[in-house]
N, C-alpha and C positions, 0 to 999 in steps of 0.2 A: 287659649289654644293657639299655637303658632303654626302656620303652614310653611314656614321658611326652610328652604334647603339650599345648601351651598355646594357648588360643583367642585369636587376634589378628585385627584388622580386615584385610581383603584390600587389597592395594595396587591402585590404579586400573588399572594396565596389565595386571593379572591377571584382571580381572573378566570379560572376554570368554571366557577359557579356562574359568573357573568356570561361566559360563552354559551352555557347551557340555556340560560334565560333568554339570551339574545337570539338563539336559534328558534326558540319557541315564539318569540315576538316576530321574527322574520316570516315564519310559517303561519302567523296568525293563529297559533295554537296555545297561547299563554292562558293558563287557567283563570277563571273568574275569582277563585279564592286560593290563596297561597299562604303557606305557613313557613316562616324562616326561624329555625332554632340556631342560636349562636351563643356560645360561651362568651363571657366578657373579655374584652381586650383583643378581639380579632378585627376590629374596625368595620363591623357589619353595617354601620351607618353609611359608609361610602357605597356599599353595594345597594343599599336602599335608595340612596340618592341617584345612583346610576340608573336603576330601574325606573324610579319615579319620573325623572326628567325624560327618559326615553319614551315612556308611555304617554306623557303629556305633550311631547313635541308635535307640532303641526306638520312638519316636513318629513318625518321619518318614523317608521314603525319600530326601529331597533336601536337607534342611537340619537341622543339629543343633538340637534344642530347647533344650539347655543345662541342663535340669532333671531329666530322667529318670535312672534308676539307671545306665544305660550312659554317659550324658554325664558324670555325676559320676565314674564310674570312669575315663573318658578324661582328665578334668581332673586326677585324682590319679595318673595314669600306672599304673593297676593293672587295666585291663580285661583279662580272661583270654583274650579272643578277638582282641585287637589285638597284633601282633608287629612289632617293628622289628629288622631284620637289618642290622647294620653291623660294620665291622672291630672286633675285640676290642681292638686297640691302634691309635692314630692312625698312619696311614701304612702299615699292614699290609693284607694281602688278606683278603677274606671267604673262609673256608676251606670245603673240601668237607664237613667235619663240621658246620659251621653250616648248610649247605644241606640236608644229610640230615635234620637236626633240623627245618628249615623244611618239608621234604617231608612229614615225619611229622605236623606240625601241620596241613598242608593237607588231610590225609585224615581227621583226627579230627572228631568232632562238635563243634559250638559248645557251650561250657559254659553260655552264657546263652540258648541256643535262638534266636540271631539269626545275623547274618553274622559271618564271620571275615575279617580284613583283614591282609595281610602286606606290609609296605613293605621293600624292599631298597634301601639307600642308603648309599654310592654303588654302584650295580650294576656300574659299570665297574671296581670293585676286586675283583670275583670272579676268582679264578684259573681257569685253563681247566678243571680238574677240577670245581670248584664250579659253573661255568656249565653244563658238560655234565650234571651231576647234576640240574640244575634243569629241563632241557628237557622231560622226560616229564610232570612235574607242571604245567608251564605249559600243556601240551596238554590235560590233563584234571584240573584241580584238583577237590577235593571239592565237594559241593553248597554253594552260597551262600558260596564262598570267593573272595576277590578278591586279586590281586597287583598291586602298583604298584612298578615298577622305576624308580629315579631315577638319572640320570647327567648329568654336565656336558658330555660328548662322546659321540657315537654310535660313532665309529671303533673304540674299544677293545672294543666289545661283539661277541660272536659273531653272524654273520648269522642263525644258527639261533635265537638268543634274540630278535633283532629281529623276525623273521618271525612269531613266536608272540604278539606283543604289538600292541595298538593304540597307535600312536605319537602323542604330542603334543610339539611342539617350541616352546618359548618363544622369542620373538624380542624383542630390546630395543626399547623405545619410541623414538620419534623424539626428536631433540635438543630440539624445541619442547616436547614432552610432558614430557621430563625437566626442562627449565628451568622450566616452569610449576609442576610438583610441587615442585621444589627451592625456588622462590620462596615457596611456601606454607609449606614446612617451616622455612626460614631467615629469613623476613620480610625478604628483601633480593633485589634482582635478581641473577640468575645468568647469565653469558654462555653462549650455546649451545655454545661450544667447550669448556667444562668437561666436558660430557657426552661430547663427541668424544674428549677426552683419556682418558676412562675407559671406552671401549668402549660408551657409551650405557647403562651400568649405573647406574640411579638411586641405589642404595644405596652403591655405591663412590664415585659423584660427591658424594653428601651427605657422606660421610666426608672426601673431598677438600676440600670447602668448610669443614667444621667444624674440621678439623685444621690449617687454614692453608696447605694445599698449593697453593691457587690463587695466593696471594701469592708463594709460593716459585717457582712456575712462571713468573709474570710477571717476576720478577727474573732468572731464568735466561734467559728469552726475550730480554731486552735484552742480556745479557752474550754469549750465543752468537751473536746476530745481528751484533754488532760483530766477533767473532772470524771469522765466516764471510764477511764482506763487506770486511774491511780486512786486506790481506795483511801489513801491518806491526803488526797487533794483538798484544798480549802475551796468550798463551793460558793463562797460569798460573792466572788467576782462574777461568776456565771449567773448566780441568782439575781444580782443587781442588773446585769445586762438584759436578762430575760424579762425582768419586770418593767423595763423601759417600754416594751411593746410585746406583751405576752402572746397575743395571737400570731404575730409574725415569727417570733423566735421559736415558739413551740411547733409551728408548721415546718420551719427549717429543721428542727431537731427530729421531728417525725420522719421527714424525708431522709435524713441521715440514717436513722435506724432501719427503715424499710429497705433502703439501698444496701445496707450492710447485710441484711438477711438474704437478699438476692445473691450477693457475692458468696455467701456461705453455701448457696445452692449452685455455685458455678455459673451464675447468670451475671456476666460482666458486659456492660454497655458503655458506649462512648460518653453518653450524657450523665452517667452516674456520678455522684459526688466523689471526688478523689479520696476524701477521708474515709469512705466506706471500706476501701481496701485495707487500711490500717486497722480500723475497728474490728473487721472480720477476723483478724488474727489474734485480737486481744480480748474479745468478749465472746463467751459461749452462746450458742444458739438459744438454749433454754432461757438464759437471762434476757437476751434480746427480745425473744418472743413475749415473755411475761411483761417486760417493761414497756414494750411498744404497745401492747394491749392496754396497760395501765395508762400510758400517755394518751392513747386514743380516747379512753374514757374520761380522762381529765380535761382534754380539749373540749369534748362534748358538754361536760358539766359547766365549764366556764362560759361556753357559748349560750347555754340554756338558762343558767341562773346568774344574773348579773350581780347579785349581792355577795357572792362567795369571796373569801379571802384568797386571791390568786397567789400572793406571795407565799403564804403558808402552805398551800397545796403543792405548788411547784417545788418548794423547799423539801417537803415530805417525799415527793417523787425522786428528787436527786439523792436524798439520804438513803432511800430504799434501794436505789440502783447500786450505790456503793456497798450497802449492807449485803446485798445478794452476791456481789463480787468477792467480798471478804469471806463469805461462808463457803465459797467453792474451793 
Protein backbone atom coordinates (compact mmCIF):
# COMPACT_ATOMS: atom_id res chain seq x y z
CA UNK A 1 0.00 0.00 0.00
CA UNK A 2 1.51 3.30 -1.08
CA UNK A 3 0.69 6.65 0.56
CA UNK A 4 2.35 8.70 -2.19
CA UNK A 5 0.50 11.62 -3.76
CA UNK A 6 1.87 14.04 -6.35
CA UNK A 7 0.72 17.66 -6.44
CA UNK A 8 -0.77 18.51 -9.84
CA UNK A 9 -2.83 21.40 -11.18
CA UNK A 10 -6.58 20.95 -10.91
CA UNK A 11 -8.57 20.41 -14.10
CA UNK A 12 -10.97 23.30 -14.83
CA UNK A 13 -14.13 21.16 -14.61
CA UNK A 14 -13.14 20.16 -11.05
CA UNK A 15 -12.61 23.67 -9.69
CA UNK A 16 -16.23 24.15 -8.59
CA UNK A 17 -16.12 20.97 -6.50
CA UNK A 18 -12.84 22.04 -4.93
CA UNK A 19 -14.22 25.47 -4.00
CA UNK A 20 -17.11 23.77 -2.17
CA UNK A 21 -14.73 21.52 -0.26
CA UNK A 22 -12.39 24.43 0.43
CA UNK A 23 -15.22 26.48 1.93
CA UNK A 24 -16.04 23.60 4.28
CA UNK A 25 -12.38 23.33 5.28
CA UNK A 26 -12.16 27.09 5.89
CA UNK A 27 -15.22 26.95 8.13
CA UNK A 28 -13.94 23.81 9.87
CA UNK A 29 -17.13 22.04 8.80
CA UNK A 30 -15.65 19.37 6.56
CA UNK A 31 -17.41 16.05 7.29
CA UNK A 32 -15.60 13.23 9.02
CA UNK A 33 -16.78 10.82 6.30
CA UNK A 34 -17.10 11.80 2.63
CA UNK A 35 -18.01 9.82 -0.46
CA UNK A 36 -16.77 10.87 -3.90
CA UNK A 37 -18.49 9.29 -6.91
CA UNK A 38 -16.64 9.90 -10.16
CA UNK A 39 -16.97 8.26 -13.58
CA UNK A 40 -13.60 7.27 -15.11
CA UNK A 41 -11.67 9.84 -17.09
CA UNK A 42 -12.57 12.99 -15.12
CA UNK A 43 -9.24 13.22 -13.29
CA UNK A 44 -10.75 12.77 -9.82
CA UNK A 45 -7.34 11.74 -8.50
CA UNK A 46 -6.23 15.40 -8.71
CA UNK A 47 -9.20 16.49 -6.63
CA UNK A 48 -8.29 13.81 -4.09
CA UNK A 49 -4.68 15.05 -4.07
CA UNK A 50 -5.82 18.64 -3.56
CA UNK A 51 -8.00 17.71 -0.60
CA UNK A 52 -5.52 15.32 0.98
CA UNK A 53 -2.60 17.74 0.90
CA UNK A 54 -4.78 20.58 2.20
CA UNK A 55 -6.05 18.52 5.15
CA UNK A 56 -2.56 17.35 6.06
CA UNK A 57 -0.82 20.75 5.73
CA UNK A 58 0.44 22.13 9.05
CA UNK A 59 0.12 25.80 8.05
CA UNK A 60 -3.33 26.03 6.46
CA UNK A 61 -6.82 24.60 6.87
CA UNK A 62 -7.81 24.93 3.22
CA UNK A 63 -4.79 24.93 0.89
CA UNK A 64 -1.50 23.06 1.04
CA UNK A 65 1.42 25.48 1.49
CA UNK A 66 3.80 23.01 -0.17
CA UNK A 67 6.73 23.89 2.11
CA UNK A 68 5.95 22.70 5.64
CA UNK A 69 7.18 19.39 7.05
CA UNK A 70 3.78 17.75 6.48
CA UNK A 71 3.68 18.88 2.86
CA UNK A 72 7.19 17.55 2.28
CA UNK A 73 6.15 14.21 3.77
CA UNK A 74 3.09 14.12 1.50
CA UNK A 75 5.28 14.77 -1.55
CA UNK A 76 7.58 11.90 -0.58
CA UNK A 77 4.67 9.58 0.20
CA UNK A 78 5.80 9.04 3.79
CA UNK A 79 3.35 11.01 5.93
CA UNK A 80 2.54 8.77 8.92
CA UNK A 81 -0.99 10.17 9.30
CA UNK A 82 -2.11 9.79 5.67
CA UNK A 83 -3.32 6.34 4.65
CA UNK A 84 -4.46 5.03 1.28
CA UNK A 85 -6.47 1.81 1.44
CA UNK A 86 -6.70 -0.02 -1.89
CA UNK A 87 -6.76 -3.65 -3.10
CA UNK A 88 -3.51 -5.46 -2.44
CA UNK A 89 -3.63 -6.80 -6.00
CA UNK A 90 -5.27 -5.25 -9.07
CA UNK A 91 -8.76 -6.58 -9.62
CA UNK A 92 -9.04 -7.99 -6.09
CA UNK A 93 -11.29 -6.85 -3.23
CA UNK A 94 -10.38 -4.68 -0.27
CA UNK A 95 -10.46 -7.25 2.52
CA UNK A 96 -11.93 -7.18 6.02
CA UNK A 97 -8.39 -7.41 7.46
CA UNK A 98 -7.42 -4.21 5.63
CA UNK A 99 -10.49 -2.44 7.02
CA UNK A 100 -9.80 -3.68 10.55
CA UNK A 101 -6.32 -2.17 10.28
CA UNK A 102 -7.94 0.99 8.92
CA UNK A 103 -10.31 1.08 11.92
CA UNK A 104 -7.34 0.78 14.27
CA UNK A 105 -5.60 3.70 12.56
CA UNK A 106 -8.77 5.81 12.89
CA UNK A 107 -8.78 5.45 16.66
CA UNK A 108 -5.09 6.12 17.26
CA UNK A 109 -3.62 9.55 17.94
CA UNK A 110 -1.97 11.44 15.10
CA UNK A 111 1.78 10.95 15.06
CA UNK A 112 2.43 14.57 14.05
CA UNK A 113 -0.27 16.08 16.29
CA UNK A 114 -2.37 17.11 13.29
CA UNK A 115 -5.17 15.55 11.27
CA UNK A 116 -5.37 11.97 10.05
CA UNK A 117 -6.72 11.31 6.57
CA UNK A 118 -7.79 7.90 5.27
CA UNK A 119 -8.66 7.42 1.59
CA UNK A 120 -10.41 4.19 0.54
CA UNK A 121 -10.17 3.83 -3.24
CA UNK A 122 -11.99 2.18 -4.88
CA UNK A 123 -14.52 1.88 -2.07
CA UNK A 124 -16.81 -0.24 -4.26
CA UNK A 125 -14.15 -2.97 -4.22
CA UNK A 126 -14.74 -3.64 -0.51
CA UNK A 127 -16.31 -7.04 0.00
CA UNK A 128 -19.42 -7.20 2.19
CA UNK A 129 -17.53 -8.17 5.33
CA UNK A 130 -15.09 -5.29 4.85
CA UNK A 131 -17.92 -2.79 4.27
CA UNK A 132 -19.77 -3.94 7.36
CA UNK A 133 -16.58 -3.70 9.43
CA UNK A 134 -16.21 -0.05 8.41
CA UNK A 135 -19.70 1.09 9.43
CA UNK A 136 -19.11 1.77 13.13
CA UNK A 137 -15.88 3.68 12.46
CA UNK A 138 -17.59 5.90 9.89
CA UNK A 139 -20.20 6.78 12.51
CA UNK A 140 -17.65 7.81 15.11
CA UNK A 141 -14.04 8.11 13.87
CA UNK A 142 -11.43 9.37 16.25
CA UNK A 143 -10.80 13.06 16.87
CA UNK A 144 -9.59 15.00 13.81
CA UNK A 145 -9.76 11.91 11.60
CA UNK A 146 -11.25 12.17 8.09
CA UNK A 147 -12.38 9.47 5.69
CA UNK A 148 -12.75 9.85 1.94
CA UNK A 149 -14.34 6.95 0.09
CA UNK A 150 -13.92 7.02 -3.70
CA UNK A 151 -15.95 4.98 -6.20
CA UNK A 152 -16.82 5.10 -9.89
CA UNK A 153 -20.38 3.89 -9.25
CA UNK A 154 -22.68 4.21 -6.27
CA UNK A 155 -24.80 1.10 -6.86
CA UNK A 156 -22.29 -1.49 -5.55
CA UNK A 157 -21.94 0.35 -2.21
CA UNK A 158 -24.02 -0.68 0.78
CA UNK A 159 -26.82 1.81 1.55
CA UNK A 160 -25.56 1.89 5.12
CA UNK A 161 -22.14 3.06 3.90
CA UNK A 162 -23.69 5.75 1.70
CA UNK A 163 -25.91 7.06 4.50
CA UNK A 164 -22.91 7.65 6.77
CA UNK A 165 -21.07 9.83 4.25
CA UNK A 166 -21.55 13.27 2.76
CA UNK A 167 -21.80 12.55 -0.95
CA UNK A 168 -20.18 14.43 -3.86
CA UNK A 169 -20.99 13.25 -7.39
CA UNK A 170 -18.76 14.43 -10.23
CA UNK A 171 -20.58 15.00 -13.51
CA UNK A 172 -18.87 15.20 -16.92
CA UNK A 173 -18.50 18.70 -18.42
CA UNK A 174 -20.51 19.69 -21.48
CA UNK A 175 -19.28 18.80 -24.97
CA UNK A 176 -18.49 22.51 -25.52
CA UNK A 177 -16.34 22.63 -22.37
CA UNK A 178 -14.54 19.44 -23.33
CA UNK A 179 -13.92 20.65 -26.90
CA UNK A 180 -12.58 24.00 -25.65
CA UNK A 181 -10.19 22.32 -23.20
CA UNK A 182 -9.08 19.79 -25.79
CA UNK A 183 -8.41 22.52 -28.35
CA UNK A 184 -6.09 24.15 -25.83
CA UNK A 185 -4.33 20.85 -25.10
CA UNK A 186 -3.93 19.76 -28.72
CA UNK A 187 -3.70 23.16 -30.48
CA UNK A 188 -6.25 21.98 -33.00
CA UNK A 189 -10.05 22.22 -33.30
CA UNK A 190 -11.85 19.21 -31.85
CA UNK A 191 -15.38 18.33 -33.01
CA UNK A 192 -17.97 18.21 -30.18
CA UNK A 193 -18.95 14.68 -31.12
CA UNK A 194 -15.51 13.43 -30.03
CA UNK A 195 -16.52 14.04 -26.41
CA UNK A 196 -19.93 12.48 -27.09
CA UNK A 197 -18.24 9.27 -28.28
CA UNK A 198 -16.22 9.15 -25.04
CA UNK A 199 -18.98 9.78 -22.51
CA UNK A 200 -17.90 13.45 -22.17
CA UNK A 201 -14.76 12.34 -20.37
CA UNK A 202 -12.09 14.97 -21.14
CA UNK A 203 -9.13 12.70 -20.40
CA UNK A 204 -10.49 9.76 -22.40
CA UNK A 205 -11.31 12.11 -25.26
CA UNK A 206 -7.78 13.56 -25.18
CA UNK A 207 -6.37 10.05 -25.44
CA UNK A 208 -8.87 9.39 -28.27
CA UNK A 209 -7.48 12.38 -30.19
CA UNK A 210 -3.79 11.82 -29.46
CA UNK A 211 -3.86 8.12 -30.33
CA UNK A 212 -5.45 8.69 -33.73
CA UNK A 213 -8.79 7.12 -32.77
CA UNK A 214 -10.73 10.08 -34.24
CA UNK A 215 -9.42 9.33 -37.74
CA UNK A 216 -10.18 5.66 -37.19
CA UNK A 217 -13.75 6.51 -36.18
CA UNK A 218 -14.25 8.76 -39.20
CA UNK A 219 -13.14 5.97 -41.55
CA UNK A 220 -15.45 3.51 -39.80
CA UNK A 221 -18.35 5.97 -40.01
CA UNK A 222 -18.11 6.10 -43.79
CA UNK A 223 -17.78 2.33 -44.15
CA UNK A 224 -20.65 1.43 -41.84
CA UNK A 225 -22.95 4.09 -43.30
CA UNK A 226 -22.56 2.45 -46.71
CA UNK A 227 -23.30 -0.99 -45.24
CA UNK A 228 -26.40 0.24 -43.39
CA UNK A 229 -27.93 2.17 -46.27
CA UNK A 230 -27.14 -0.03 -49.28
CA UNK A 231 -28.71 -3.48 -49.16
CA UNK A 232 -26.31 -4.70 -51.85
CA UNK A 233 -23.19 -3.51 -50.00
CA UNK A 234 -20.36 -5.95 -49.26
CA UNK A 235 -20.19 -6.08 -45.47
CA UNK A 236 -16.84 -7.89 -45.33
CA UNK A 237 -14.78 -4.69 -44.95
CA UNK A 238 -17.01 -3.44 -42.13
CA UNK A 239 -16.95 -6.81 -40.44
CA UNK A 240 -13.15 -6.97 -40.60
CA UNK A 241 -12.88 -3.49 -39.11
CA UNK A 242 -15.33 -4.21 -36.27
CA UNK A 243 -13.57 -7.44 -35.36
CA UNK A 244 -10.31 -5.56 -34.77
CA UNK A 245 -11.86 -4.17 -31.56
CA UNK A 246 -15.51 -5.30 -31.19
CA UNK A 247 -16.23 -3.51 -27.92
CA UNK A 248 -15.06 -0.15 -29.28
CA UNK A 249 -16.62 -0.35 -32.72
CA UNK A 250 -19.95 -1.69 -31.51
CA UNK A 251 -20.14 1.14 -28.96
CA UNK A 252 -19.55 3.64 -31.78
CA UNK A 253 -22.20 1.93 -33.88
CA UNK A 254 -24.70 1.99 -31.01
CA UNK A 255 -24.11 5.74 -30.59
CA UNK A 256 -24.73 6.27 -34.32
CA UNK A 257 -28.05 4.43 -34.19
CA UNK A 258 -29.30 6.12 -31.01
CA UNK A 259 -28.34 9.55 -32.35
CA UNK A 260 -30.21 8.72 -35.56
CA UNK A 261 -33.35 7.85 -33.61
CA UNK A 262 -33.15 11.20 -31.82
CA UNK A 263 -32.94 13.01 -35.15
CA UNK A 264 -36.07 11.21 -36.32
CA UNK A 265 -37.83 12.69 -33.27
CA UNK A 266 -36.50 16.15 -34.20
CA UNK A 267 -33.94 16.14 -31.39
CA UNK A 268 -30.84 17.65 -32.98
CA UNK A 269 -27.90 18.62 -30.79
CA UNK A 270 -24.47 20.02 -31.55
CA UNK A 271 -22.64 17.00 -30.18
CA UNK A 272 -24.58 14.41 -32.18
CA UNK A 273 -22.69 12.39 -34.75
CA UNK A 274 -22.99 14.12 -38.16
CA UNK A 275 -23.73 10.80 -39.86
CA UNK A 276 -26.99 10.54 -37.90
CA UNK A 277 -28.57 13.25 -40.08
CA UNK A 278 -27.89 11.16 -43.19
CA UNK A 279 -29.01 7.86 -41.66
CA UNK A 280 -32.24 9.40 -40.37
CA UNK A 281 -33.29 10.10 -43.96
CA UNK A 282 -32.42 6.66 -45.29
CA UNK A 283 -33.44 4.20 -42.56
CA UNK A 284 -36.94 3.88 -41.16
CA UNK A 285 -37.57 4.18 -37.44
CA UNK A 286 -38.98 0.62 -37.04
CA UNK A 287 -35.79 -0.83 -38.53
CA UNK A 288 -33.61 1.43 -36.37
CA UNK A 289 -35.49 0.54 -33.22
CA UNK A 290 -35.39 -3.21 -33.80
CA UNK A 291 -31.75 -3.27 -34.83
CA UNK A 292 -30.63 -0.98 -32.00
CA UNK A 293 -32.40 -3.29 -29.55
CA UNK A 294 -30.71 -6.29 -31.14
CA UNK A 295 -27.33 -4.53 -31.02
CA UNK A 296 -27.79 -3.72 -27.33
CA UNK A 297 -28.55 -7.38 -26.64
CA UNK A 298 -25.53 -8.47 -28.70
CA UNK A 299 -23.17 -6.14 -26.83
CA UNK A 300 -24.44 -7.42 -23.48
CA UNK A 301 -23.99 -11.06 -24.58
CA UNK A 302 -20.42 -10.44 -25.74
CA UNK A 303 -19.65 -8.69 -22.47
CA UNK A 304 -21.16 -11.45 -20.33
CA UNK A 305 -20.06 -14.58 -22.20
CA UNK A 306 -16.41 -14.52 -23.24
CA UNK A 307 -16.55 -17.73 -25.29
CA UNK A 308 -19.00 -16.52 -27.93
CA UNK A 309 -18.01 -16.27 -31.60
CA UNK A 310 -18.16 -12.47 -31.91
CA UNK A 311 -17.38 -12.46 -35.64
CA UNK A 312 -20.30 -14.75 -36.42
CA UNK A 313 -22.75 -12.83 -34.21
CA UNK A 314 -21.74 -9.42 -35.60
CA UNK A 315 -21.95 -10.75 -39.15
CA UNK A 316 -25.45 -12.07 -38.43
CA UNK A 317 -26.48 -8.66 -37.06
CA UNK A 318 -25.25 -6.87 -40.20
CA UNK A 319 -27.00 -9.34 -42.53
CA UNK A 320 -30.24 -8.96 -40.58
CA UNK A 321 -30.03 -5.19 -40.87
CA UNK A 322 -29.73 -5.42 -44.65
CA UNK A 323 -32.46 -8.05 -44.85
CA UNK A 324 -34.85 -5.77 -42.98
CA UNK A 325 -34.09 -2.89 -45.37
CA UNK A 326 -34.63 -5.12 -48.39
CA UNK A 327 -38.04 -6.23 -47.09
CA UNK A 328 -39.35 -2.68 -46.69
